[in-house]
Structures are given as C-alpha cells and as structure tokens.
VMD Tcl script that draws the C-alpha trace (Angstrom):
set ca {
  {5.97 -16.62 -167.38}
  {6.87 -19.45 -169.39}
  {9.20 -18.67 -172.32}
  {8.39 -20.93 -175.28}
  {11.70 -21.19 -176.70}
  {14.36 -20.55 -174.11}
  {17.56 -22.17 -174.78}
  {19.55 -23.50 -172.11}
  {23.30 -23.64 -173.07}
  {26.45 -25.30 -171.31}
  {29.68 -23.10 -171.89}
  {33.05 -24.44 -171.51}
  {35.55 -21.69 -169.74}
  {36.50 -19.40 -172.74}
  {33.82 -19.69 -174.88}
  {33.08 -16.55 -176.69}
  {29.43 -15.39 -176.87}
  {29.75 -12.04 -178.63}
  {32.47 -10.17 -180.42}
  {32.54 -6.67 -181.57}
  {30.84 -6.20 -185.24}
  {28.37 -8.73 -184.41}
  {24.69 -8.02 -183.57}
  {23.75 -9.21 -180.07}
  {20.62 -11.37 -180.62}
  {20.56 -12.79 -176.91}
  {20.34 -11.46 -173.34}
  {22.07 -14.14 -171.03}
  {21.05 -15.08 -167.51}
  {23.81 -16.83 -165.84}
  {22.45 -20.17 -164.08}
  {25.84 -21.26 -163.13}
  {29.34 -19.97 -163.42}
  {30.37 -16.56 -164.45}
  {30.35 -14.52 -167.77}
  {32.36 -10.99 -168.46}
  {31.72 -8.31 -170.93}
  {35.00 -6.51 -171.83}
  {36.53 -4.43 -174.71}
  {40.14 -4.34 -175.95}
  {42.03 -0.95 -176.42}
  {44.45 -0.49 -179.58}
  {47.41 -2.15 -177.72}
  {45.29 -5.23 -176.94}
  {44.77 -4.73 -173.22}
  {41.48 -6.16 -171.72}
  {39.21 -3.73 -169.88}
  {36.47 -5.51 -168.24}
  {33.04 -3.73 -167.91}
  {31.14 -6.29 -166.12}
  {31.18 -9.67 -164.44}
  {27.89 -11.82 -164.36}
  {27.90 -14.36 -161.85}
  {24.89 -16.79 -160.91}
  {21.48 -15.09 -161.60}
  {23.09 -12.19 -163.48}
  {21.86 -11.00 -166.72}
  {24.45 -10.01 -169.51}
  {24.11 -8.74 -172.70}
  {25.00 -5.67 -175.17}
  {21.90 -3.57 -174.48}
  {22.72 -1.19 -177.12}
  {23.20 -3.84 -179.81}
  {20.40 -5.94 -178.66}
  {17.84 -3.40 -178.57}
  {18.83 -1.17 -181.49}
  {20.03 -4.07 -183.81}
  {23.50 -2.31 -184.11}
  {26.66 -4.04 -184.06}
  {28.22 -4.60 -180.68}
  {31.11 -2.70 -179.31}
  {31.98 -5.62 -176.72}
  {32.98 -9.14 -176.08}
  {31.20 -11.57 -173.98}
  {32.80 -14.64 -172.51}
  {32.75 -17.33 -170.21}
  {35.45 -17.04 -167.32}
  {34.28 -20.22 -165.77}
  {32.40 -23.30 -167.31}
  {28.65 -21.98 -167.07}
  {25.16 -22.68 -167.76}
  {23.42 -19.69 -169.44}
  {19.77 -19.31 -170.37}
  {19.65 -17.37 -173.68}
  {16.54 -15.19 -174.47}
  {16.06 -13.51 -178.00}
  {14.72 -10.30 -178.95}
  {11.67 -12.15 -180.27}
  {11.03 -14.32 -177.24}
  {11.43 -11.38 -174.61}
  {7.87 -10.28 -173.96}
  {6.94 -6.79 -173.29}
  {6.99 -5.67 -169.73}
  {3.47 -5.25 -169.71}
  {3.12 -8.82 -170.76}
  {4.79 -10.15 -167.84}
  {2.70 -11.12 -164.90}
  {3.48 -9.50 -161.58}
  {6.16 -11.91 -160.33}
  {8.07 -11.59 -163.28}
  {7.89 -7.76 -163.47}
  {9.24 -7.36 -159.75}
  {12.01 -9.86 -160.63}
  {13.19 -8.25 -163.95}
  {12.61 -5.08 -162.35}
  {14.95 -5.68 -159.36}
  {17.66 -7.34 -161.49}
  {17.73 -4.57 -163.86}
  {17.45 -2.04 -161.08}
  {20.46 -3.78 -159.47}
  {22.46 -3.88 -162.72}
  {22.05 -0.14 -163.38}
  {22.95 0.33 -159.72}
  {26.24 -1.58 -159.95}
  {26.98 0.24 -163.13}
  {26.58 3.72 -161.72}
  {28.46 2.87 -158.64}
  {31.28 1.43 -160.58}
  {31.46 4.28 -162.95}
  {31.38 6.74 -160.04}
  {34.25 4.53 -158.51}
  {36.53 4.60 -161.37}
  {36.02 8.16 -161.98}
  {36.64 9.54 -158.41}
  {37.44 6.72 -156.06}
  {40.72 5.52 -154.67}
  {42.10 2.19 -155.25}
  {40.72 1.04 -151.72}
  {37.31 2.41 -152.59}
  {37.15 0.72 -156.04}
  {38.24 -2.75 -154.46}
  {35.57 -2.46 -151.66}
  {32.83 -1.44 -154.21}
  {33.88 -4.50 -155.94}
  {33.47 -6.73 -152.76}
  {30.39 -5.31 -152.09}
  {28.93 -5.84 -155.50}
  {30.37 -9.13 -156.23}
  {31.12 -10.72 -152.96}
  {31.16 -14.29 -154.13}
  {33.68 -13.59 -156.96}
  {36.63 -12.10 -154.56}
  {37.77 -15.71 -154.00}
  {36.59 -17.39 -157.25}
  {38.31 -14.93 -159.65}
  {42.21 -14.77 -160.53}
  {43.55 -11.50 -159.25}
  {44.57 -10.35 -162.92}
  {40.73 -10.33 -163.76}
  {39.60 -8.32 -160.71}
  {42.54 -5.78 -161.71}
  {41.23 -5.41 -164.97}
  {37.98 -4.72 -163.75}
  {39.17 -2.00 -161.19}
  {41.44 -0.45 -163.85}
  {44.81 -1.17 -162.04}
  {47.48 -3.60 -162.35}
  {47.52 -7.11 -160.40}
  {50.34 -5.74 -158.31}
  {48.44 -2.56 -157.42}
  {45.71 -4.64 -156.39}
  {47.75 -7.00 -154.18}
  {49.08 -3.67 -152.69}
  {45.68 -2.53 -152.13}
  {44.51 -5.51 -150.67}
  {47.50 -5.67 -147.95}
  {46.80 -2.16 -147.19}
  {43.23 -2.86 -146.43}
  {44.00 -6.11 -144.50}
  {46.21 -3.74 -142.30}
  {43.43 -1.57 -141.30}
  {41.21 -4.38 -140.06}
}
mol new
graphics top color blue
foreach p $ca { graphics top sphere $p radius 0.5 }
foreach p [lrange $ca 0 end-1] q [lrange $ca 1 end] { graphics top cylinder $p $q radius 0.2 }
display resetview
C-alpha cells in the first residue's frame, strides 16, 4: 500500500509534536530515533506513558479518532525521523492489502499488549518486576535513554531505579 501524501519529517531532540488542548491530526511511525508521550501532573512532574523507538507508532488515539483535544504531550527524545499519517490519508483497514493488514494488525496488537502489561505492572508489580517488564518491552532503550526518563516511565525516582538495577544485578 502506498500512501499518497505521507510526510517524512526530521525532528531535533526536544521537538514537541503535540500538546494538551491541541487536536491530534497525525499518527507517527518512528523511522529512526525515539519519541515519548507523557502528561504533567499539577506540580509539573512528568509521567511518561509510552516510548516509541524505531518501527513503533505513537499518537493520541482518542484525539486522533474522535477529533477531541489531546490530553498528552508527544515529543522527540532523540534526533528522530518520523512518517506522519493524517486521518484523511489513513485508509480503512478493509482497504489495505493483506501484507499491510498483517503489519498494522501486529503493530497495533503489540502496542496494546505493551500498554496492558505496563498497566498491570504499574498497578501490582514490584519495582523489580516493573524494570524487567520495561527491559522486555524496550530492550533497545535500556542503554539509550537517560535513567531519569526510564524512572519516570516506571513511576519511581532515579535513585530507586538505580537501587533496583543494583539489586537485580546481585541476583544474576
């Protein structure tokens, strides 16, 4: 399937693609680099919802599909290249050829599985279980991301993440 008006965009680290209150007009496929989605609490603390490294998709699905104001931020963690797909450009699932149906289906399924596992881990997992889940979901990011971003994603302080990593290393 060939998208007629697919936009490829080079992003510098720190580029903000979406802010709360804006309508999300694009889905982003990461070609290279890494993006994150996050919210800020009332004290300004960042809570990371998702990382999107190479070959992952990221968007505010509710805003994108329902044309409502976004509740999240999306920004580039690293210099990145993304492909932007607009609602108008995105064909219906039925219009995709079989290969694209399989690819989109697998990526969407993997995103949902990762989100579900993350939610379970956040609600009931120990610090060690949360970190191990992160390493399974994002193995390529363990060495690439600053500890403070990983800690934010896991809902802990960088110090507690360091302690948790040390504890796991002793178990090996």
